[in-house]
Steps between C-alpha positions, in 0.01 A plus 500: 500500500772739619520399870573156642626344822683180590570354845863431587701485825805648671727331755553707814740322735337158528154646451306556179293799396261473208562770242257624233676576173292766324559597138353789302582530129360806322568735211765761555873551492661151487643413842520219754474640851494292820404615851445334838815526720720296270858380534744539210451141376123553480544830315711318242204271425367748243768419244484126565121491474468693175773299331358168628151589373627575149720188489206286613300589187270763653454847363603787726419832329657824628256621766503676835533218758475551874563211738411522870597239760265534796521547797737791446628486861665160449849487352502277187821312425614230260410403145192292587262774380609471134236243406198671663609838353519349151161327529333810646641710211370253240156504663494881489587485130208264442723215385404276791129469570413296808291521814718255694746746651315575824574157650848464348845601623791544263870518583815454294801665342513555122801468276519710182374211284188455713622201702376491861783448748474369856479732801549439875221479756239309299391278792405785738343688207271207413416459870402867519293469182306210649443689825367796299242282325666483158464173310780504243867593486693538176868461574824423310523135394822465701305593817204275427598212732556746784161668457324162480600426861196707602191284476172641374659742251510470122868568428587541131860519385569696182811510283433831325269797477282334234428208732410737783243672278359163393476386861303815592256423219449153640682328215720196559865593537785275403584379847334444838650365816459132583637323806673247274743774394620558855841355577616380838693751708872418475631328811786678675744258663594572861747314724357216709524486879636146461813653344582703814743319727448548872333826613196317641418798723496732197275264303263479795485880531436535126211252520343689790542832318321379187232309690392807695604779263772626736808713425836329551861616534793258458837593650817306430845494339547495123437160342269373774203463263293810578439603138433143392247457780322817391474369145377164630218689673362588156448127442288443811256789458141373483318565171273809494127464449331660200423826680863537613628410151290774342617753759865416434445492122338844514819655642720343234248599232528871585878474466479306172681198646260220402560207269288562190378141457471400868423824683349357818764481774438170679809502721580733783768753404856486631682832460870533578614860538861616466638717780551793260121541465358845573198581714286564192604165350400325821169663593405654164463862408599742229325807365207271419533227762550141390531189720846403623666174600295469820177500301648264240563260791136532618367159594850351491854565625731801495862393549759753617849350501793675671253703707747746661631595155167671424486868581343548840246746355391232251445240773307743718231549233415131546374556852155627411430245221608212727248614759209619286544260204451789259689804375362853506657744253384862506531751221356851467248370245396181679569215739594150386471169685704200388470151656796369700387176666817293468745298706829679555798264487830668587856373533812660639852437629559566871784745425685651200736202470222253582679303774365654821455373774795267429765743624783274382393558139328840520722787387253779585538743788212532751423844355478359146270220615276742689483740206413213267221365722364848572396529135206283606284707735310365799160601355585303184608194703179524700310419181693177444317197643779245477873566529709188447875435503650306209824348628791406275439163336721220629690254280293215645176666390635569152607140444211331681283263297203549730196613307299793631147610417449640153304813412194302383459338843538830683263674259234235560519565874484876447193469277327300775578767760392782268170317446449477877561874537269590214222293654559645848489861380243459220265764644767757589672574169829368645681226309820437700608531864730795425194711419338461845404825670472559874143371512599188311798441729275497805263254338737262320827531694393457861776350716482228763614579856854363452539674165364825641754494785782433251383787278486736798856412598630529141333839452692641793836328441510560122365856519233429242283769346126455447566430132764240585263335748226472241734359236620230740139396560433484125809287445400268785154467343662382174727253683194356674323469164797311355478261796124461446420661837207734553645634828833685521710306749819582689727318253351696209564826681858400588581438135342833399703680768814329374459675167519834683821415685741524208441871446572552871833326455614748236315824575518519882869435558 
């Protein structure tokens, strides 16, 4: 047998393309030639593969070897093709005789001694293999727990090339995944809302934001608890269901950021981004696009502290993801779509010194204040649902012994409201109020006569845009849900409008 083929896979953005690794070993001038639109790391596989085969106890005589990775129009990157190339070469040499390759997918990097090393993206690869009708995946042992998250697939983890060959033959390998081996995901400690003194209005706004999936901006002087509140938000996020967990885990898998022994992400992500971040770091990109911080926060929270310190061009790229809940990246050789359904939590000082509007303490000139605030554009502010002012904490609040609600109590209430929303929108594909479209707003956010008159007056006085109007209705819907009301009433709308007044105080002077 001089020709053989093995099924493998290539990661393309967050997608997966199945790749057929074809090997032809024949008599002729000794050579190892690889074709198929390969990156430099794939081209280097020739030396790794030949050395690994010899060091694994197999015979590799000097022959003319041609390896083709099909389809040729897809760029192949990474070292994950080492294992399928080695196995395909051994089959062409007649040293591996098996009929079990048609329903099997192989992926893994080889070291020079034949050891199989872990590679990123195993979860989406196994998902793609299942969708393609394959029944077995042979992966590095270090990736075994990750691959086993996909039910209905026989995932075999191998330590070395010899074990991979044995697994293809149907022989028992040294190790298979069992659920007993899985460790609990490490718990990350976040501050508790009970530790925040005062700031009841900020806590209330944070609860509404999480309950309905709304974006929130906190404005206040340094030391008023904005950053701490944002970190407390991570502790009141409701747990994701299994489908959401797999979607989040898939993103982290592609980037190689999973825990080897407990790969399933069972908590919503909380990503804090420094103001020196670039546009590519935030939305993703590169010559071969990879997800950025927005996608890493998918299903959870993206926290931007010191908002005006970000470059204005960086903040402006958030506008489309905040609206569409996904990121579109175009390249000459293809278009990529990354998920971006997250809650934006932002914090900022009201001026460079942080003391405005207290003019007795503020040392900034009106021009400096205006320049500072103008770094946040009106279109960006229009995508913020709640804007809340965090006042300086008083001495009485700091020393008070009065106990406030803890994060567990708030989280319980949020989970109840999220359950109500999920049941209400079960046939629409919507999960939270922030996702409502115009049709959904008409159906689920109808206003009573008094509330409608108030909204009409506010629209004119506040100079609202259509987007701002819709976001106020969504916020009011969440406030009503927290109160256990099916109908949006005037008091719910007043509170929602109040969260649009703070930006007017600073940006329409």
